[in-house]
Every structure is written in structure tokens, then in C-alpha cells.
C-alpha positions in Angstrom: -106.2 86.3 113.2 -103.1 84.1 112.6 -102.8 80.4 113.3 -100.9 79.1 116.3 -98.1 77.9 114.0 -97.9 81.4 112.4 -97.6 82.9 115.9 -95.0 80.3 116.9 -92.8 81.5 114.1 -92.8 85.1 115.2 -89.7 86.4 117.1 -91.2 86.8 120.5 -88.6 88.0 123.1 -87.9 85.5 125.8 -86.6 86.5 129.3 -84.7 84.0 131.4 -84.1 84.8 135.1 -82.8 82.7 138.0 -85.5 81.7 140.5 -83.8 82.4 143.9 -86.7 80.9 145.9 -87.2 77.6 144.1 -83.8 77.3 142.3 -83.6 76.8 138.6 -84.7 79.4 136.1 -88.0 81.1 135.1 -88.8 82.0 131.5 -91.4 84.5 130.3 -92.4 86.2 127.1 -93.1 89.9 127.8 -95.6 90.3 124.9 -97.6 87.2 126.1 -98.8 88.1 129.6 -98.9 85.1 131.9 -96.9 82.9 129.6 -94.3 81.7 132.2 -92.5 78.4 132.8 -89.5 77.1 134.7 -86.7 74.6 134.4 -83.9 73.2 136.6 -81.3 74.3 134.1 -81.2 77.0 131.4 -81.6 74.3 128.7 -84.6 72.8 130.5 -86.2 76.3 130.9 -85.7 77.0 127.1 -87.2 73.7 126.1 -90.2 74.2 128.5 -90.6 77.7 127.1 -91.4 76.4 123.7 -94.2 74.2 125.1 -95.6 77.0 127.3 -95.6 79.4 124.4 -97.5 77.0 122.2 -100.1 76.2 124.9 -100.6 79.9 125.7 -101.0 80.7 122.0 -103.4 77.8 121.5 -105.6 78.8 124.4 -105.6 82.5 123.2 -106.6 81.6 119.6 -109.3 79.2 120.8 -110.7 81.9 123.2 -110.4 84.7 120.6 -108.1 86.6 123.0 -106.0 89.4 121.4 -102.4 88.3 120.9 -99.8 91.1 120.7 -97.3 90.5 118.0 -93.6 91.1 118.7 -92.4 94.7 118.6 -91.0 95.8 115.3 -87.4 94.5 115.3 -86.8 94.7 111.6 -84.2 97.5 111.9 -82.1 95.1 114.0 -80.3 92.1 112.7 -80.0 90.4 116.1 -76.2 90.1 115.6 -73.2 92.1 116.6 -69.5 91.3 116.9 -67.9 91.3 120.4 -64.3 91.0 121.1 -63.3 89.8 124.5 -60.3 88.5 126.4 -59.4 84.9 125.8 -59.8 84.2 129.5 -63.4 85.5 129.5 -64.2 83.5 126.4 -62.9 80.4 128.2 -65.0 81.1 131.3 -68.2 81.7 129.2 -67.6 78.5 127.2 -67.0 76.4 130.2 -70.1 77.7 132.1 -72.3 77.2 129.0 -71.1 73.6 128.8 -71.9 73.1 132.5 -75.4 74.5 131.9 -75.9 72.3 128.8 -76.5 75.1 126.4 -74.6 76.8 123.6 -72.3 79.7 124.5 -74.6 81.9 122.4 -77.7 80.9 124.5 -75.7 81.4 127.7 -74.5 84.9 126.7 -78.1 85.8 125.8 -79.2 84.6 129.2 -76.5 86.8 130.9 -77.3 89.8 128.9 -81.1 89.6 129.4 -80.6 88.9 133.1 -78.6 92.1 133.5 -80.4 94.4 131.1 
């Protein structure tokens, strides 16, 4: 079995969704059942997610619980080029700034929320 630090370095997929009931955002890791956290903003949710993932992994390692590793993503680089209208680029950049996250993180949130 790997150490907690080794598991932390693996590329687990993070899902971020708005929480319509409580407000803010909920974050989960599909390969880590029950590993869920929330935050008032996307940035808070992402920061809280790192802590929640570490705590979940620590408990699983201590209890000897099977930890699923991320699905094989080696065939994907995680990058692709996207050309978009300047007006849309401006809107995305401004909204990301309001949320306190990078435009890249904001676009990942939008894509994962609508996938």
C-alpha cells in the first residue's frame, strides 16, 4: 500500500458543483467515496478539498481500507487549445477574478459542472 503522501500526489479527479440548498460549492473525488467538502467560493472549495482528501486518505490508510487509484489517464495530456471570441474570453476572465480563482480553474469548474 502507498503512503498518504504518495496517494496525495496521484491525479484524482475533482468535481465541483454549486450547492443550491446551502449556497457555495461542493467538491468531491469520484474515486474516493465519501470524500466531500464545501466552500463559500470556488477557491475556498478547492482549498478545503485538499484538506478533505488528505484526511480521507489518512483514515483509509490507517484503517487498511482499499483505496482506488485514479483511472488510467496516461493517454491524455490534460491540455488542449481552445479558440474563443474575445468577448467570451473577457467574460470568463472577469468571472474568474470575481470568484478569486484562475481562469483555468474557473473553466475547469464550468466544464465539469456541465459534463
